[in-house]
N, C-alpha and C positions, 0 to 999 in steps of 0.2 A: 731144733731140739738138741742136736749134738753140741752146739755151742753153749746152750744153757747147762747141759751136763758138765761140760768142760769148766764153765764158771763155777759150778757147784763143787767140782773136784778140786780145782785150784784154790778156791776160797777156803774149803775145808782143810786142805793140807797146809796152806800158809798160816791160817789161823791156829791150827794145832801146834805147828812148830814154834810160832811166836809165844803162845801160851805156855807150852811145855818148857822151852828153854829160857824164857825171860821172866815168866811169872811163877812157874812151878807151884801149882796148887797142891801138890802131893796127892792128888787124886786124878789119875790118868783118865778114868771113866768120865769124870766131870770135864776135863780138858777136851775129850773127844766130843762130848755133848755140846759144849759151847762152840767148838769148831764146826760141828754139823749145823748148828743154828746160823752161824756166819755163812757157811757155804750154801745152805738152803736159801738164805736171803739173796745172795748174789745170783744164784741160778733162777729163782723165781722172778727177781727183778728183770733179769735179761729176757726171760721167756715172755714176760708180760709187756715188754718194751716194743709193742707193735700198735698200729692204729686199730687193730681188730678188737682191742679191749678198751672199754671206756674207763675213765677215772674211778667211778664207783665200783666197777668190776675189779680193777686193780687193788683198790683198798679192801674190798670184801675178801678177795683171795688172800691178800696178805694177812688180814685179821684171822681168817680160818687157819692159815699156816701157823700163826703165832699161838692160837688156841691149842692146836695139836702139839706144838712144841711144849707148851706149859703142861698139858695133860701127860705127855710122855715123861717130861722131867719130874713131875710130881710123883708119878708112879715109881720111877727109878730112884730118885733122890728125895727131895722134899720141895715144897712150894717155895721156900726161901732160896733154894739153889736153882729152881727153875725160872724164877723171875728174871735174872740177868740174861737168860737166853733171848727173851723177847726184847730186852733193851738192845742187845747186839743186833738182833734181826731188824728191828725198826730203824736203828741207826744206819745200818747198811742199806736198807731199802730207801730211806730218805736220801742218803748220800748218793746213791746211784742216780736217782732222778734229779737231784741238785746238779750233779756233774752233767747230766744229759741236757739240762735246761740251758746250759751255756752254749750248746751247739745250735747251729742254725735250724736243723731239722728236729731238734728236741729229742734225739734218740742216740744211743750209743751203739746201736746195731749197724749202722752204715757209716 
């Protein structure tokens, strides 16, 4: 769990810094929201990267997390601004497991 939180924190900070300095959306709150979706995706992907979770469970948990992100984003900003958060989330989630698939044990944990 500690490493999952570390992945979340590092993913959030790195994503925020990249968005803030290179893309500069002029809305720091939106940059933070997108960074959080990126960090949450890395943290959840790492946390679920165990044999204890089946593929349907991993997908279900990721869909629930995306739904929560959209709800929060819709309340704070708008639906049009909340949609990119799930695109970031799903891209990171798929990238994590794609990278893991190249390893012999199909996990990035060990």
